[in-house]
mmCIF file of the N, C-alpha and C atoms, coordinates in Angstrom:
data_MODEL
# 
_entry.id   MODEL 
# 
loop_
_atom_site.group_PDB 
_atom_site.id 
_atom_site.type_symbol 
_atom_site.label_atom_id 
_atom_site.label_alt_id 
_atom_site.label_comp_id 
_atom_site.label_asym_id 
_atom_site.label_entity_id 
_atom_site.label_seq_id 
_atom_site.pdbx_PDB_ins_code 
_atom_site.Cartn_x 
_atom_site.Cartn_y 
_atom_site.Cartn_z 
_atom_site.occupancy 
_atom_site.B_iso_or_equiv 
_atom_site.pdbx_formal_charge 
_atom_site.auth_seq_id 
_atom_site.auth_comp_id 
_atom_site.auth_asym_id 
_atom_site.auth_atom_id 
_atom_site.pdbx_PDB_model_num 
ATOM 1   N N  . MET A 1 1  ? 61.058 68.089 181.523 1.00 0.00 ? 1  MET A N  1 
ATOM 2   C CA . MET A 1 1  ? 60.587 69.388 181.729 1.00 0.00 ? 1  MET A CA 1 
ATOM 3   C C  . MET A 1 1  ? 60.115 70.168 180.433 1.00 0.00 ? 1  MET A C  1 
ATOM 4   N N  . ALA A 1 2  ? 60.749 69.939 179.200 1.00 0.00 ? 2  ALA A N  1 
ATOM 5   C CA . ALA A 1 2  ? 60.302 70.488 178.031 1.00 0.00 ? 2  ALA A CA 1 
ATOM 6   C C  . ALA A 1 2  ? 58.929 70.066 177.791 1.00 0.00 ? 2  ALA A C  1 
ATOM 7   N N  . PHE A 1 3  ? 58.626 68.663 177.887 1.00 0.00 ? 3  PHE A N  1 
ATOM 8   C CA . PHE A 1 3  ? 57.372 68.213 177.609 1.00 0.00 ? 3  PHE A CA 1 
ATOM 9   C C  . PHE A 1 3  ? 56.265 68.898 178.413 1.00 0.00 ? 3  PHE A C  1 
ATOM 10  N N  . TYR A 1 4  ? 56.484 69.039 179.611 1.00 0.00 ? 4  TYR A N  1 
ATOM 11  C CA . TYR A 1 4  ? 55.321 69.813 180.485 1.00 0.00 ? 4  TYR A CA 1 
ATOM 12  C C  . TYR A 1 4  ? 55.293 71.230 180.099 1.00 0.00 ? 4  TYR A C  1 
ATOM 13  N N  . ALA A 1 5  ? 56.429 71.816 179.726 1.00 0.00 ? 5  ALA A N  1 
ATOM 14  C CA . ALA A 1 5  ? 56.303 73.206 179.199 1.00 0.00 ? 5  ALA A CA 1 
ATOM 15  C C  . ALA A 1 5  ? 55.477 73.427 177.942 1.00 0.00 ? 5  ALA A C  1 
ATOM 16  N N  . GLU A 1 6  ? 55.789 72.387 176.972 1.00 0.00 ? 6  GLU A N  1 
ATOM 17  C CA . GLU A 1 6  ? 55.336 72.509 175.551 1.00 0.00 ? 6  GLU A CA 1 
ATOM 18  C C  . GLU A 1 6  ? 53.743 72.243 175.869 1.00 0.00 ? 6  GLU A C  1 
ATOM 19  N N  . LEU A 1 7  ? 53.297 71.187 176.696 1.00 0.00 ? 7  LEU A N  1 
ATOM 20  C CA . LEU A 1 7  ? 51.953 70.965 176.936 1.00 0.00 ? 7  LEU A CA 1 
ATOM 21  C C  . LEU A 1 7  ? 51.315 71.971 177.614 1.00 0.00 ? 7  LEU A C  1 
ATOM 22  N N  . GLY A 1 8  ? 51.866 72.601 178.586 1.00 0.00 ? 8  GLY A N  1 
ATOM 23  C CA . GLY A 1 8  ? 51.341 73.838 179.378 1.00 0.00 ? 8  GLY A CA 1 
ATOM 24  C C  . GLY A 1 8  ? 51.094 74.947 178.652 1.00 0.00 ? 8  GLY A C  1 
ATOM 25  N N  . HIS A 1 9  ? 51.808 75.140 177.596 1.00 0.00 ? 9  HIS A N  1 
ATOM 26  C CA . HIS A 1 9  ? 51.615 76.403 176.725 1.00 0.00 ? 9  HIS A CA 1 
ATOM 27  C C  . HIS A 1 9  ? 50.760 76.146 175.591 1.00 0.00 ? 9  HIS A C  1 
ATOM 28  N N  . ALA A 1 10 ? 50.525 74.777 175.078 1.00 0.00 ? 10 ALA A N  1 
ATOM 29  C CA . ALA A 1 10 ? 49.789 74.564 173.925 1.00 0.00 ? 10 ALA A CA 1 
ATOM 30  C C  . ALA A 1 10 ? 48.330 74.872 174.140 1.00 0.00 ? 10 ALA A C  1 
ATOM 31  N N  . PRO A 1 11 ? 47.727 75.419 173.087 1.00 0.00 ? 11 PRO A N  1 
ATOM 32  C CA . PRO A 1 11 ? 46.147 75.583 173.181 1.00 0.00 ? 11 PRO A CA 1 
ATOM 33  C C  . PRO A 1 11 ? 45.515 74.310 173.329 1.00 0.00 ? 11 PRO A C  1 
ATOM 34  N N  . ILE A 1 12 ? 44.275 74.278 173.972 1.00 0.00 ? 12 ILE A N  1 
ATOM 35  C CA . ILE A 1 12 ? 43.675 72.999 174.083 1.00 0.00 ? 12 ILE A CA 1 
ATOM 36  C C  . ILE A 1 12 ? 43.394 72.245 172.950 1.00 0.00 ? 12 ILE A C  1 
ATOM 37  N N  . ASP A 1 13 ? 43.260 72.881 171.812 1.00 0.00 ? 13 ASP A N  1 
ATOM 38  C CA . ASP A 1 13 ? 42.932 72.165 170.583 1.00 0.00 ? 13 ASP A CA 1 
ATOM 39  C C  . ASP A 1 13 ? 44.277 71.619 169.927 1.00 0.00 ? 13 ASP A C  1 
ATOM 40  N N  . GLN A 1 14 ? 45.463 71.958 170.552 1.00 0.00 ? 14 GLN A N  1 
ATOM 41  C CA . GLN A 1 14 ? 46.651 71.218 169.992 1.00 0.00 ? 14 GLN A CA 1 
ATOM 42  C C  . GLN A 1 14 ? 47.229 70.267 171.060 1.00 0.00 ? 14 GLN A C  1 
ATOM 43  N N  . ALA A 1 15 ? 46.770 69.966 172.151 1.00 0.00 ? 15 ALA A N  1 
ATOM 44  C CA . ALA A 1 15 ? 47.077 69.204 173.150 1.00 0.00 ? 15 ALA A CA 1 
ATOM 45  C C  . ALA A 1 15 ? 47.367 67.776 172.639 1.00 0.00 ? 15 ALA A C  1 
ATOM 46  N N  . GLU A 1 16 ? 46.272 67.310 171.944 1.00 0.00 ? 16 GLU A N  1 
ATOM 47  C CA . GLU A 1 16 ? 46.741 65.810 171.525 1.00 0.00 ? 16 GLU A CA 1 
ATOM 48  C C  . GLU A 1 16 ? 47.862 65.863 170.528 1.00 0.00 ? 16 GLU A C  1 
ATOM 49  N N  . GLN A 1 17 ? 48.078 66.788 169.696 1.00 0.00 ? 17 GLN A N  1 
ATOM 50  C CA . GLN A 1 17 ? 49.272 66.875 168.671 1.00 0.00 ? 17 GLN A CA 1 
ATOM 51  C C  . GLN A 1 17 ? 50.708 66.858 169.547 1.00 0.00 ? 17 GLN A C  1 
ATOM 52  N N  . VAL A 1 18 ? 50.603 67.676 170.662 1.00 0.00 ? 18 VAL A N  1 
ATOM 53  C CA . VAL A 1 18 ? 51.765 67.678 171.497 1.00 0.00 ? 18 VAL A CA 1 
ATOM 54  C C  . VAL A 1 18 ? 51.973 66.221 172.061 1.00 0.00 ? 18 VAL A C  1 
ATOM 55  N N  . LEU A 1 19 ? 51.070 65.650 172.665 1.00 0.00 ? 19 LEU A N  1 
ATOM 56  C CA . LEU A 1 19 ? 51.157 64.254 173.253 1.00 0.00 ? 19 LEU A CA 1 
ATOM 57  C C  . LEU A 1 19 ? 51.521 63.364 172.263 1.00 0.00 ? 19 LEU A C  1 
ATOM 58  N N  . THR A 1 20 ? 50.936 63.409 170.899 1.00 0.00 ? 20 THR A N  1 
ATOM 59  C CA . THR A 1 20 ? 51.331 62.251 169.980 1.00 0.00 ? 20 THR A CA 1 
ATOM 60  C C  . THR A 1 20 ? 52.776 62.489 169.563 1.00 0.00 ? 20 THR A C  1 
ATOM 61  N N  . ARG A 1 21 ? 53.304 63.785 169.445 1.00 0.00 ? 21 ARG A N  1 
ATOM 62  C CA . ARG A 1 21 ? 54.721 64.019 169.171 1.00 0.00 ? 21 ARG A CA 1 
ATOM 63  C C  . ARG A 1 21 ? 55.634 63.349 170.157 1.00 0.00 ? 21 ARG A C  1 
ATOM 64  N N  . TRP A 1 22 ? 55.213 63.668 171.361 1.00 0.00 ? 22 TRP A N  1 
ATOM 65  C CA . TRP A 1 22 ? 56.229 63.389 172.547 1.00 0.00 ? 22 TRP A CA 1 
ATOM 66  C C  . TRP A 1 22 ? 56.176 61.876 172.645 1.00 0.00 ? 22 TRP A C  1 
ATOM 67  N N  . TRP A 1 23 ? 54.913 61.183 172.445 1.00 0.00 ? 23 TRP A N  1 
ATOM 68  C CA . TRP A 1 23 ? 55.042 59.759 172.457 1.00 0.00 ? 23 TRP A CA 1 
ATOM 69  C C  . TRP A 1 23 ? 55.712 59.122 171.299 1.00 0.00 ? 23 TRP A C  1 
ATOM 70  N N  . CYS A 1 24 ? 55.744 59.689 170.127 1.00 0.00 ? 24 CYS A N  1 
ATOM 71  C CA . CYS A 1 24 ? 56.543 59.212 169.026 1.00 0.00 ? 24 CYS A CA 1 
ATOM 72  C C  . CYS A 1 24 ? 58.053 59.241 169.506 1.00 0.00 ? 24 CYS A C  1 
ATOM 73  N N  . GLU A 1 25 ? 58.510 60.533 169.951 1.00 0.00 ? 25 GLU A N  1 
ATOM 74  C CA . GLU A 1 25 ? 59.831 60.552 170.458 1.00 0.00 ? 25 GLU A CA 1 
ATOM 75  C C  . GLU A 1 25 ? 60.282 59.654 171.556 1.00 0.00 ? 25 GLU A C  1 
ATOM 76  N N  . ALA A 1 26 ? 59.287 59.349 172.413 1.00 0.00 ? 26 ALA A N  1 
ATOM 77  C CA . ALA A 1 26 ? 59.533 58.373 173.546 1.00 0.00 ? 26 ALA A CA 1 
ATOM 78  C C  . ALA A 1 26 ? 59.894 56.989 172.964 1.00 0.00 ? 26 ALA A C  1 
ATOM 79  N N  . GLU A 1 27 ? 58.998 56.523 171.975 1.00 0.00 ? 27 GLU A N  1 
ATOM 80  C CA . GLU A 1 27 ? 59.071 55.336 171.391 1.00 0.00 ? 27 GLU A CA 1 
ATOM 81  C C  . GLU A 1 27 ? 60.255 55.179 170.479 1.00 0.00 ? 27 GLU A C  1 
ATOM 82  N N  . MET A 1 28 ? 60.740 56.250 169.715 1.00 0.00 ? 28 MET A N  1 
ATOM 83  C CA . MET A 1 28 ? 61.922 56.470 169.058 1.00 0.00 ? 28 MET A CA 1 
ATOM 84  C C  . MET A 1 28 ? 63.142 56.168 170.065 1.00 0.00 ? 28 MET A C  1 
ATOM 85  N N  . ASP A 1 29 ? 63.153 56.782 171.140 1.00 0.00 ? 29 ASP A N  1 
ATOM 86  C CA . ASP A 1 29 ? 64.214 56.747 172.042 1.00 0.00 ? 29 ASP A CA 1 
ATOM 87  C C  . ASP A 1 29 ? 64.490 55.351 172.639 1.00 0.00 ? 29 ASP A C  1 
ATOM 88  N N  . ALA A 1 30 ? 63.316 54.585 172.805 1.00 0.00 ? 30 ALA A N  1 
ATOM 89  C CA . ALA A 1 30 ? 63.448 53.195 173.214 1.00 0.00 ? 30 ALA A CA 1 
ATOM 90  C C  . ALA A 1 30 ? 63.706 52.162 172.203 1.00 0.00 ? 30 ALA A C  1 
ATOM 91  N N  . ASP A 1 31 ? 63.817 52.575 170.884 1.00 0.00 ? 31 ASP A N  1 
ATOM 92  C CA . ASP A 1 31 ? 63.950 51.696 169.793 1.00 0.00 ? 31 ASP A CA 1 
ATOM 93  C C  . ASP A 1 31 ? 65.612 51.107 169.643 1.00 0.00 ? 31 ASP A C  1 
ATOM 94  N N  . PRO A 1 32 ? 65.816 50.066 169.635 1.00 0.00 ? 32 PRO A N  1 
ATOM 95  C CA . PRO A 1 32 ? 67.259 49.506 169.595 1.00 0.00 ? 32 PRO A CA 1 
ATOM 96  C C  . PRO A 1 32 ? 67.836 49.706 168.314 1.00 0.00 ? 32 PRO A C  1 
ATOM 97  N N  . ASP A 1 33 ? 66.970 50.188 167.266 1.00 0.00 ? 33 ASP A N  1 
ATOM 98  C CA . ASP A 1 33 ? 67.455 50.506 165.886 1.00 0.00 ? 33 ASP A CA 1 
ATOM 99  C C  . ASP A 1 33 ? 67.660 51.915 165.687 1.00 0.00 ? 33 ASP A C  1 
ATOM 100 N N  . GLN A 1 34 ? 67.526 52.608 166.766 1.00 0.00 ? 34 GLN A N  1 
ATOM 101 C CA . GLN A 1 34 ? 67.486 54.085 166.821 1.00 0.00 ? 34 GLN A CA 1 
ATOM 102 C C  . GLN A 1 34 ? 68.737 54.686 165.923 1.00 0.00 ? 34 GLN A C  1 
ATOM 103 N N  . ASP A 1 35 ? 70.022 54.288 166.092 1.00 0.00 ? 35 ASP A N  1 
ATOM 104 C CA . ASP A 1 35 ? 71.064 54.824 165.491 1.00 0.00 ? 35 ASP A CA 1 
ATOM 105 C C  . ASP A 1 35 ? 70.732 54.505 163.871 1.00 0.00 ? 35 ASP A C  1 
ATOM 106 N N  . ARG A 1 36 ? 70.411 53.355 163.359 1.00 0.00 ? 36 ARG A N  1 
ATOM 107 C CA . ARG A 1 36 ? 70.169 53.093 161.947 1.00 0.00 ? 36 ARG A CA 1 
ATOM 108 C C  . ARG A 1 36 ? 69.099 53.916 161.595 1.00 0.00 ? 36 ARG A C  1 
ATOM 109 N N  . ILE A 1 37 ? 68.113 54.141 162.209 1.00 0.00 ? 37 ILE A N  1 
ATOM 110 C CA . ILE A 1 37 ? 67.016 54.876 161.723 1.00 0.00 ? 37 ILE A CA 1 
ATOM 111 C C  . ILE A 1 37 ? 67.387 56.373 161.557 1.00 0.00 ? 37 ILE A C  1 
ATOM 112 N N  . ILE A 1 38 ? 68.153 56.918 162.494 1.00 0.00 ? 38 ILE A N  1 
ATOM 113 C CA . ILE A 1 38 ? 68.560 58.258 162.415 1.00 0.00 ? 38 ILE A CA 1 
ATOM 114 C C  . ILE A 1 38 ? 69.573 58.391 161.249 1.00 0.00 ? 38 ILE A C  1 
ATOM 115 N N  . ALA A 1 39 ? 70.452 57.561 160.982 1.00 0.00 ? 39 ALA A N  1 
ATOM 116 C CA . ALA A 1 39 ? 71.189 57.469 160.029 1.00 0.00 ? 39 ALA A CA 1 
ATOM 117 C C  . ALA A 1 39 ? 70.548 57.454 158.522 1.00 0.00 ? 39 ALA A C  1 
ATOM 118 N N  . ALA A 1 40 ? 69.541 56.835 158.469 1.00 0.00 ? 40 ALA A N  1 
ATOM 119 C CA . ALA A 1 40 ? 68.741 56.562 157.228 1.00 0.00 ? 40 ALA A CA 1 
ATOM 120 C C  . ALA A 1 40 ? 68.027 57.887 156.995 1.00 0.00 ? 40 ALA A C  1 
ATOM 121 N N  . ALA A 1 41 ? 67.494 58.545 158.104 1.00 0.00 ? 41 ALA A N  1 
ATOM 122 C CA . ALA A 1 41 ? 66.867 59.691 158.006 1.00 0.00 ? 41 ALA A CA 1 
ATOM 123 C C  . ALA A 1 41 ? 67.737 60.993 157.512 1.00 0.00 ? 41 ALA A C  1 
ATOM 124 N N  . ARG A 1 42 ? 68.945 60.955 158.022 1.00 0.00 ? 42 ARG A N  1 
ATOM 125 C CA . ARG A 1 42 ? 69.904 61.952 157.610 1.00 0.00 ? 42 ARG A CA 1 
ATOM 126 C C  . ARG A 1 42 ? 70.226 61.804 156.124 1.00 0.00 ? 42 ARG A C  1 
ATOM 127 N N  . ALA A 1 43 ? 70.378 60.341 155.679 1.00 0.00 ? 43 ALA A N  1 
ATOM 128 C CA . ALA A 1 43 ? 70.866 60.237 154.357 1.00 0.00 ? 43 ALA A CA 1 
ATOM 129 C C  . ALA A 1 43 ? 69.647 60.239 153.306 1.00 0.00 ? 43 ALA A C  1 
ATOM 130 N N  . GLY A 1 44 ? 68.446 60.495 153.866 1.00 0.00 ? 44 GLY A N  1 
ATOM 131 C CA . GLY A 1 44 ? 67.397 60.559 153.079 1.00 0.00 ? 44 GLY A CA 1 
ATOM 132 C C  . GLY A 1 44 ? 66.799 59.301 152.476 1.00 0.00 ? 44 GLY A C  1 
ATOM 133 N N  . THR A 1 45 ? 67.127 58.311 153.149 1.00 0.00 ? 45 THR A N  1 
ATOM 134 C CA . THR A 1 45 ? 66.803 56.916 152.577 1.00 0.00 ? 45 THR A CA 1 
ATOM 135 C C  . THR A 1 45 ? 65.671 56.291 153.627 1.00 0.00 ? 45 THR A C  1 
ATOM 136 N N  . LEU A 1 46 ? 65.347 56.827 154.545 1.00 0.00 ? 46 LEU A N  1 
ATOM 137 C CA . LEU A 1 46 ? 64.264 56.291 155.601 1.00 0.00 ? 46 LEU A CA 1 
ATOM 138 C C  . LEU A 1 46 ? 62.871 56.281 154.925 1.00 0.00 ? 46 LEU A C  1 
ATOM 139 N N  . ALA A 1 47 ? 62.364 55.119 155.041 1.00 0.00 ? 47 ALA A N  1 
ATOM 140 C CA . ALA A 1 47 ? 61.037 54.863 154.570 1.00 0.00 ? 47 ALA A CA 1 
ATOM 141 C C  . ALA A 1 47 ? 60.065 55.738 155.328 1.00 0.00 ? 47 ALA A C  1 
ATOM 142 N N  . THR A 1 48 ? 59.139 56.556 154.833 1.00 0.00 ? 48 THR A N  1 
ATOM 143 C CA . THR A 1 48 ? 58.205 57.245 155.383 1.00 0.00 ? 48 THR A CA 1 
ATOM 144 C C  . THR A 1 48 ? 56.784 56.810 155.164 1.00 0.00 ? 48 THR A C  1 
ATOM 145 N N  . GLY A 1 49 ? 55.911 57.319 156.085 1.00 0.00 ? 49 GLY A N  1 
ATOM 146 C CA . GLY A 1 49 ? 54.512 57.052 155.920 1.00 0.00 ? 49 GLY A CA 1 
ATOM 147 C C  . GLY A 1 49 ? 53.615 58.098 156.591 1.00 0.00 ? 49 GLY A C  1 
ATOM 148 N N  . THR A 1 50 ? 52.271 57.859 156.599 1.00 0.00 ? 50 THR A N  1 
ATOM 149 C CA . THR A 1 50 ? 51.421 58.920 157.269 1.00 0.00 ? 50 THR A CA 1 
ATOM 150 C C  . THR A 1 50 ? 51.133 58.418 158.680 1.00 0.00 ? 50 THR A C  1 
ATOM 151 N N  . MET A 1 51 ? 50.792 59.424 159.587 1.00 0.00 ? 51 MET A N  1 
ATOM 152 C CA . MET A 1 51 ? 50.395 59.006 160.794 1.00 0.00 ? 51 MET A CA 1 
ATOM 153 C C  . MET A 1 51 ? 49.132 58.060 160.928 1.00 0.00 ? 51 MET A C  1 
ATOM 154 N N  . ALA A 1 52 ? 48.253 58.179 159.748 1.00 0.00 ? 52 ALA A N  1 
ATOM 155 C CA . ALA A 1 52 ? 47.196 57.356 159.647 1.00 0.00 ? 52 ALA A CA 1 
ATOM 156 C C  . ALA A 1 52 ? 47.552 55.804 159.544 1.00 0.00 ? 52 ALA A C  1 
ATOM 157 N N  . ASN A 1 53 ? 48.709 55.552 158.788 1.00 0.00 ? 53 ASN A N  1 
ATOM 158 C CA . ASN A 1 53 ? 49.199 54.304 158.600 1.00 0.00 ? 53 ASN A CA 1 
ATOM 159 C C  . ASN A 1 53 ? 49.803 53.796 159.894 1.00 0.00 ? 53 ASN A C  1 
ATOM 160 N N  . VAL A 1 54 ? 50.461 54.725 160.583 1.00 0.00 ? 54 VAL A N  1 
ATOM 161 C CA . VAL A 1 54 ? 51.127 54.189 161.939 1.00 0.00 ? 54 VAL A CA 1 
ATOM 162 C C  . VAL A 1 54 ? 50.014 53.922 162.830 1.00 0.00 ? 54 VAL A C  1 
ATOM 163 N N  . ILE A 1 55 ? 48.932 54.636 162.979 1.00 0.00 ? 55 ILE A N  1 
ATOM 164 C CA . ILE A 1 55 ? 47.932 54.229 163.867 1.00 0.00 ? 55 ILE A CA 1 
ATOM 165 C C  . ILE A 1 55 ? 47.174 53.006 163.464 1.00 0.00 ? 55 ILE A C  1 
ATOM 166 N N  . ARG A 1 56 ? 46.987 52.881 162.161 1.00 0.00 ? 56 ARG A N  1 
ATOM 167 C CA . ARG A 1 56 ? 46.280 51.578 161.647 1.00 0.00 ? 56 ARG A CA 1 
ATOM 168 C C  . ARG A 1 56 ? 47.334 50.336 161.892 1.00 0.00 ? 56 ARG A C  1 
ATOM 169 N N  . LEU A 1 57 ? 48.540 50.221 161.537 1.00 0.00 ? 57 LEU A N  1 
ATOM 170 C CA . LEU A 1 57 ? 49.430 49.280 161.782 1.00 0.00 ? 57 LEU A CA 1 
ATOM 171 C C  . LEU A 1 57 ? 49.492 49.042 163.186 1.00 0.00 ? 57 LEU A C  1 
ATOM 172 N N  . ARG A 1 58 ? 49.687 49.946 164.087 1.00 0.00 ? 58 ARG A N  1 
ATOM 173 C CA . ARG A 1 58 ? 49.756 49.685 165.590 1.00 0.00 ? 58 ARG A CA 1 
ATOM 174 C C  . ARG A 1 58 ? 48.547 49.106 166.173 1.00 0.00 ? 58 ARG A C  1 
ATOM 175 N N  . GLY A 1 59 ? 47.418 49.556 165.684 1.00 0.00 ? 59 GLY A N  1 
ATOM 176 C CA . GLY A 1 59 ? 46.230 48.961 165.980 1.00 0.00 ? 59 GLY A CA 1 
ATOM 177 C C  . GLY A 1 59 ? 45.993 47.424 165.529 1.00 0.00 ? 59 GLY A C  1 
ATOM 178 N N  . GLU A 1 60 ? 46.501 47.238 164.414 1.00 0.00 ? 60 GLU A N  1 
ATOM 179 C CA . GLU A 1 60 ? 46.608 45.763 163.911 1.00 0.00 ? 60 GLU A CA 1 
ATOM 180 C C  . GLU A 1 60 ? 47.407 44.848 164.792 1.00 0.00 ? 60 GLU A C  1 
ATOM 181 N N  . ARG A 1 61 ? 48.427 45.470 165.401 1.00 0.00 ? 61 ARG A N  1 
ATOM 182 C CA . ARG A 1 61 ? 49.498 44.751 166.109 1.00 0.00 ? 61 ARG A CA 1 
ATOM 183 C C  . ARG A 1 61 ? 49.145 44.782 167.685 1.00 0.00 ? 61 ARG A C  1 
ATOM 184 N N  . GLY A 1 62 ? 47.936 45.408 167.990 1.00 0.00 ? 62 GLY A N  1 
ATOM 185 C CA . GLY A 1 62 ? 47.429 45.366 169.328 1.00 0.00 ? 62 GLY A CA 1 
ATOM 186 C C  . GLY A 1 62 ? 47.829 46.514 170.123 1.00 0.00 ? 62 GLY A C  1 
ATOM 187 N N  . GLY A 1 63 ? 48.621 47.503 169.566 1.00 0.00 ? 63 GLY A N  1 
ATOM 188 C CA . GLY A 1 63 ? 49.146 48.716 170.326 1.00 0.00 ? 63 GLY A CA 1 
ATOM 189 C C  . GLY A 1 63 ? 48.191 49.592 170.498 1.00 0.00 ? 63 GLY A C  1 
ATOM 190 N N  . GLU A 1 64 ? 48.440 50.542 171.418 1.00 0.00 ? 64 GLU A N  1 
ATOM 191 C CA . GLU A 1 64 ? 47.594 51.789 171.628 1.00 0.00 ? 64 GLU A CA 1 
ATOM 192 C C  . GLU A 1 64 ? 48.427 53.028 171.528 1.00 0.00 ? 64 GLU A C  1 
ATOM 193 N N  . LEU A 1 65 ? 47.790 54.117 171.218 1.00 0.00 ? 65 LEU A N  1 
ATOM 194 C CA . LEU A 1 65 ? 48.380 55.480 171.285 1.00 0.00 ? 65 LEU A CA 1 
ATOM 195 C C  . LEU A 1 65 ? 47.750 56.315 172.484 1.00 0.00 ? 65 LEU A C  1 
ATOM 196 N N  . PRO A 1 66 ? 48.550 57.260 172.880 1.00 0.00 ? 66 PRO A N  1 
ATOM 197 C CA . PRO A 1 66 ? 48.054 57.941 173.990 1.00 0.00 ? 66 PRO A CA 1 
ATOM 198 C C  . PRO A 1 66 ? 46.636 58.416 173.849 1.00 0.00 ? 66 PRO A C  1 
ATOM 199 N N  . GLY A 1 67 ? 45.945 58.358 174.734 1.00 0.00 ? 67 GLY A N  1 
ATOM 200 C CA . GLY A 1 67 ? 44.394 58.950 174.805 1.00 0.00 ? 67 GLY A CA 1 
ATOM 201 C C  . GLY A 1 67 ? 43.355 57.814 174.315 1.00 0.00 ? 67 GLY A C  1 
ATOM 202 N N  . GLU A 1 68 ? 43.957 56.611 173.953 1.00 0.00 ? 68 GLU A N  1 
ATOM 203 C CA . GLU A 1 68 ? 43.018 55.466 173.340 1.00 0.00 ? 68 GLU A CA 1 
ATOM 204 C C  . GLU A 1 68 ? 42.639 54.737 174.556 1.00 0.00 ? 68 GLU A C  1 
# 
């Protein structure tokens, strides 16, 4: 319900950002390494990158993002 509330209240020019953030959360929730990733993030040792890199890598691997 929080997703629908956030999307419903978002200005139209921010709808894509809301969808992308929730898509990322859904992917993270489905990741079997979720506990390791969360621990690394909390410890400050999680490797980070840009959304542009995520999109590029996902495209190279044949994946799609919402709205594609």
